[in-house]
Phi, psi and omega in degrees: 000121185276161178298327179297322179292318181297324183269323182285324181232045189297319183297312182286333172298314178300319178297329186285341191298318176301325180286328172295319179297318179299315181297318182291318177299322179293332182270349185230082183295340178295341180278346185296331182298339179271358182260333190299304185295313179302321180295320176298318178298316180297322177296320180293313179294322183290315179297318178296320179293317178299318182293320185284328187247322190291309184294314177299323181292319178296321177296321179296316178300319178297319178297318180296315180299315180297320180293324177295318181296318178295320178296318180298316180301319181292319182292314184298323180299332182269353181265160177299156183300325180295341182266006182295341179295341180297335181298324181291323178293318180293318179296324178294319179295320179294326176295314178301319179297318179297318179297318179295316178297323178296314179297318178298321178297318180299319178296318181297313179297316176302318180297319178294318178300319177298318183295310180290318181297321180292322180289312183288330182262011186300323179299319180284322177296325176299313178296318178298317178297321178299316181293324178292321179295317177298318178300318187279320189247345183082005180209167178235121179258116179213136178255113184286138175221166180290161181297327180291319175294323180297313178297316178301316181294324180293316178297314183298321178300315181293319180295322181290323174298317181295319179297315177303317179299316180295314181299316182283325185293318184303313178293322184285342171292328179292331177300332181297341178286345178272123182301144173060281186295333180298318178296321179295315180297314179302315180296319181296316180295316180296321178293321179292319177296316180299317180295322177299312180299321179297319178296318179298315182299313186275346174261354190290331183303317179273325178292329178289329177297333179272000176058043175286149175286163183300319180296326178290326176293316175301319180297323180296316182297313186286320179287340178279000178298139005269001180300314182291332177295315177295321179295315182294323182292317181290323177294318177298323177295316182293320181286350181268356180273116182308138179071313179299327182293347181283339181246353189271343184300314178299327178295319182288328175296317176298319180296320177297320179295318180297318180299312179298316179303314184289324179291319178296323184287335183258005177273000000 
């Protein structure tokens, strides 16, 4: 893959990496042994998350919708007969709101599954990523550290991700106070932050072997734009699909490894 392709068609190149990973996994069955336990872990984490969040959230959405309908009925009763058609417009808007909240819920659940699944399945993802790096580059670059340093770095990585979320989230919540455009700006910033975190998660297996600092990992994601934007967007889409997201995390880890290998090779 040439540097021209990565820069000229970077976004779509990023989108292609999960599909490249599927093809490589399909052609190399010896890699499957690194998939079984992580997928089982993801099923456990996913089912638990769906039980805890999905059903209560859907009930909340129904309650909100029903309250809107009751409120509309009361308002319509006080309006002239000719304006009763407004109820259909309001009900349509409430349906769109419910659909938007449902999609947002799926994204949040997928994001939570990735966080827990990545942490619990990290030993197997690390081995899988190593094999992919050898397959892609013919060598394995790893800086050895003690197990205590490894655990400390893993904890520190998660804490720094959390800190990044907090630092970025607080200002974009303030944008919601600005009518109309504020909500759009807030949504855009939140989406960008989520995509960045997803890129960090799925590229971390190989970036961590190089013992990069958190700022260097962030720099890789931001300087890799638009390739990393396409990669983050497709991964965010895949992990938001119910049930399918329970098996797609290892594929995205493989895709992140391939992306890092290709970017390093073309720099």
